N, C-alpha and C positions, 0 to 999 in steps of 0.2 A: 471544648466545643467539638462537634463532629462535622464531617464533610462528605460530600460525594463528588465524583468526577464523571461528567458526561462527555464521551468522546465521539466526534463525528469525523468521517473521512478515512484517510489512508492508514497503512501500517505504521508510518512515521508518527502520525498523531497518536496511535496506540502506545508506541514506545514513549513518547513525550509525556503522555498522561500518566504512565506508570512511574516515570521519573518524578513527576510532580506529586504523585500519591506518596511515594517513599519520602520525599522532602517534607511533606505535610506531617506524616507520621513521626519522622525524626525530630520535628519541632513541637511535638506534644499534642497534635490534633489526632482524633480517632476517626476511623472510617465508619460511617453510619450503617446501622443494621437495616435501615429502610432504604430501598433503592431510589425512592422519590423524595422523601422528606429528610432535610438536614439543615443544620445551622448555616453551613456554607456549601454552596454548589459551584463547582468550577466547570465551565463549559468550554471545551477545547474544540474550536470551530473549524469548519472546512469552507473553502470558497472557490472550489474548482469550477463550479457553474453557478449561474443565477439561481438555479433550483436549490443548490446547497445553501445559499444565503437565506432563502425562504424557509428552509428546514431549520437553520440555526435560529431564526427569529421565532419559529413555532415552538422550538424546545425551550427557548428563554421564557416565552410567555407561559408555557406549561409549568415550568419550574417556579415562576413567580406566583402562579395561582396556588400551587401546592405549598409554597413557603412564603407567605406574604410578608413575614418579618425576617426572613433569612437573608444572608449575604450572597449575592450572585456575582461571580467573577467570570468575565468573558475574556478568553485568550485565543491564540491560534491565528489562522490565516485571514479570517474575515476582517477583524479590526486592523490588521497590518496592511492589507490591500486597500481598504477603504476607510481610512482614519477620520474622514470628514463626514461620513454618513451617520449623523446623530440618531437617525431613526433606528439604527441597529443596536443602539446602546440604551434605549429608553428604560428598560426594566433591569439594567445592570448597575451594580454599585461600584465595581472595579473593572476597568478595561485595560488589558495589557497586550501589547503587540508581541510578535514572535521573538523580537530581540530583547524582550524584557521579562522573560520567564523567571530569571533569578530574583526578581523583585516580588514574586508571588507572596511569600510569607510576610516580608516587611510591609507590603501594601495592605494585606489583611489586618495586620496588627495596627497599622495607622488608621484604617477605616474604623476599627473597633474603638479606638481612642477618641477620634474626633467626628465620626459619623458623617463624613463628607465624601461625595462622589470623587473617585480617583481614576483619572484616565492618563495613561502614559504609553504613548506610541511614538517611536522614532524610526525614521527611514533606515533601511539597511545601507551601510556604506558601499559605494561602488567598488572600492578596492580595500584589500587588507582587513576584511572582517574576520575575526577569530572564530574558530569552531566552538560552538556552545558546549561547555563541559557538562554533559549529562551522563549519568550511569544508572543502570538498573540492576537489581539482584534477582528479580523474578518477574514474571508476566502474569501474575494472578493465577487464574485457573487454566491458563493455556498450557498445552503440553510441549509447545515449541516456544523458543524465545526469539522475539524480534529484536535485532540489534541494529540501531541506527548508526551508520558509519559516515554518512554524507548528508550535506544540506545545501540547498540552493540550486539554481540552474542558470546557465548562461545562454540558453538557446533562443528564447523569445519566439516560440512558435506563434503564429499570427492569431490563434484562438485562445491563448493561454495567459492567465493573470498570475500564475505561480511565481515567475521570477520577481514580480513586485512584492509578493507576499513572503517570499523566502530568501530573497537576496541572491548573491552570486555564490558560485561553487566553493565549498570549503569542506575539509575532511578531518575525521578523527585520526589522531596519530596511532601508529601501530602498537606502541607500548601501552597506550590507554585501552586499545581494543583487546590486547592480550589479557590485561587485568580484568576487564569486564567479562570476557569469555570464561576465564577461570572461575569467576564468581557464579555465573549462571550454571556452569558445569558442576560446581560444588553443591549447588542447590538442586541438582537432580535432572536438569534439562539435558535431553539426549539429542535434540535437534535445534539448530539455530538458523534463523533466516536473516541474512544481511540486507538491510533496507536503506533507502535514501530517496531524496527528491529527484535527483538525476544520478542514480546509483552508478551508472557506467562511468561517470566523471570522477569517481573516487580517486583521489591522489593527484588530480589536476594541479600542476604547478609544484608538485612534490616529487620525491624520488621513489615513490611506490605507486601501485595501482590496484585494481580490483582483484587481480590474481594473487597479489600479496595478502590481501585481506582473507581470501578464501583459504589460502595455505595456512595462514595464522589460525583460522578457526579449525581446520582439519587437524592441525597439530596439537590441539588442546585436548588433554586427557579427559575422558568422560563424554566428550562430544562425539556422537556417532554419525550424525548427518549434518550436512551444510547445504543450505538452499539460498538462492538469490531472489530478491524481489524483482520488480519490473525493471527492465534494462532497455537501452537504446540499441537497435540491432547492429548498427555499423561499428560498434565497439567490439563486437565478437570477431576479431581478426584471427589469423592463423596462430599467432603466438599466444593469444589469450586462450583459444580453444585447446591448444597443446598443453598449456599449463593446467587447465581445469581437468582435462582427461587424466592427468597424472595423479589426481587425488581420488582415492577409492571412496572416501566419505562424501564426495560431492554428488548432489542429487541432479539427475539429468532432466530437469524441468526448466524451460526457458520461457519467461513471459516477455516476448519481444514486442515492444510497442509498434503497432502498424498505423493505426488511425484511418488509413484509406488504401484501397487497392488500385487507385487510379493515379497515374503519374502527374497529370495536370492538377489534381486536387492536392497531392502531396506538395507540389511546388507552391501552390497558393497558401498552404499551411505553414510554409517555411520549414518543412522537414528536411533532413539531411541525407536522404537516400531515395532511390527510386525502387520500383517493384522488382526489377531484374536483380539489383543488388540484394534486396531483402530475400528473394527466393534462393539466391546462391548461398547466403548465410544460413538459411534453414537447411539446405542440402548439406552444407559443411558440418553443421551440428549433428544432423542425423547420421552422417557417415562416421563421425567421431564418437558418438555415444549410442550404445545399444539401447533400444526402446525409449529414446528420448521423447518427451512430450513438448509440443510448442503451443503456447497459449498467447492470446493477444487482446487488444481493445480495438474496436472498429467504430468510427463515427460516421453517421449518415446525415445527409442534408446539410453539408457544409455550404457556406456562402458560395454561390456560383456553380454548385454541383448540378450538372445537367442529367437528363435521363441516360445518355450515353456514358457519362462519367460514373454514374451509379452502377450501370450494367457492367462496366469494366471492373469496378470494385468488387461486385458480387462474383464475377468470374475468377478474379484473382484469389479471393478468399476460398472459393471452391477448390482451386488448384493446389493450395497449400495443404489442406487437410488438417486444420487445427484440432487440437485436443479439446479446446474450449475457447470461446470468444465472448467477451463482454461487448454487446452492441448497444449503442446509445445515440440519440439524436443530437445534433449540434445545438448548443445553446449560446446565443449572443452574450458576450461578456463585455460589459462596459469597461473601457480602458485598454482594450486590445484592438489591434489593427483590423481583424476580421469583423468586429462589431459594426464598423462603418462601411464595410464592403458592399458593392452593389449586388443585385440579383440574389437577395436572401430567399431561401426556400421556405415555403409556407409551413406552418405547424402541422397541417393535415398531411402534406406530402412527406414530411419528415417521419411522421408516425407510420405511414404506409411503407416507406422504405425500411424503417427499423423492423417492422413486422416481416417483410420479405427477407431481409438479411438474417433475422433470427431463425427463420425456417431453414435457411441454408446451413447455418452453423449448428442447428440442432441435429441435422443429418450427419454432419462432420463429427459432432460429439458422439453420436451413437456408434458410428463406424470406429472411432478410436477406442471406445470402451469395449466393443466387440472384439477388437484386435488383442485385447489383454486376456481373453479367455484361454485357459490352458497353461498360463504362465505361473510359476512359483515365485512369489515376491515377498520381500520383507515389508512389514506393515507397522507403522507407529500407531498404537492404539490410543485414541483420544478420549473416548467416553463409552459408557455402557448405557444403552437406551432401548427400551421396548424389547428386551430379550436378545439383543445382539450388540456386538462390539463394533464401533465405528473407528476407522483409521484411514491412513493414506500410505500408499507405496512411495518409493523414492521418486517416481515421476508424477506424483500427486494424483494418482487414480484413487478415488474414494472407494473404500472396501467395507462391506458389512459381513461380519462373521457371527454365525449363530453360536452364542455362548453367553453365560451369565457370570463369568469369572471376572469380577470387578478388579481383582488384583493385577490383571493384565493391563489396566489403564496406565498409560505413561510408559509402557514397555514396548519393545520392538519384537514382533513375532513373525514367523514365516507362515505364509498362507498360499493355498492353491486357489486360483481364480477359476470359478466354474460356470459363471453366468454373468450377463450384463443386462442392465435395465436403463431407464431414462437418464439417470444421472449418477449411477454407481454400479459397482460390480459386487457379486456375491463371492465370498471366499470361505474356505474351511481351513482350520488350523492344521499344520503339518507337524 
């Protein structure tokens, strides 16, 4: 039988989908040549917002129309966070929570035998949950390997359902990380990105931390670049920064989660820092790393956000000069504290604020890209498209290089940056 995997959501989900893909292949199933039709379709869901849930259901319905007699497996965050919402599972034959991925192949085999709907979702334990043993050898057609090293979150931000979907913090052991890094390096990957649900909490309760994971990756023969996924800003203390700067393979791109540039809103969100602390951390990183890029996420229209609060957030975002910002309107998430908070912002006002914030960050993005002109940077080439090579510098600046040399894909080359445009820079091979 053949299968497909549809992945929605974050880099952690991409990693977990690859692990499931390799598990299926190792158990005798074959990957479908058709991206839509397959005997078995596994949907790895996201539930970070209510919009994500709607997208999950849309995908499920689309897959059922294309595969009326196929087996649909739903897994990931949506069933784990909302196990009692039967409407999410109508067109699914097998439903597994995040804690039950190990049952994927046995559940499929059981369904084939008795043709009965199978739903298995259990709550994450509050204490002593073991880290799920997943490993990957490749990331499909990606030129960089995403390596999941942490799962779960203990923070319970007032808008976020993820601690319920992912459980509490737990971490991959360093010996397991070393073995996985060696495998992906042996398979030709030159760059790895360490990812997690709350990546900064890696090693919580253990005798290691995120700097140890970075050093482990940098010390792996064959790995030439090491990058971090999204991190909580306050974890970037002086000791952490000092250890990261000592690693020449470490990429100075920091996706520091902000959410709002207003202290009142940050407090309502149950975030663990204020704008002054955030700004100081950005300054420390820029002082420590040459040509560092700082990227982030900004939410607008959070419950209770006044016009003045929004103006404060806009002004703070302007002051930082981010290299790139993902702007999105707040979405009420059933099951979270903020969902029932008073003074919810209207959808129309959220959209207006999102548009205004986007205009601000577009200017910041253009200024950052312009600042890269005249620099000579190493570029990891990802693909050849329309007569030019596409790749990224160490600080994740997208570069286009006029060349049709497909053999350079997957290689690291040196380029002179000669111009900037809306969302990329032009470079030429050195």
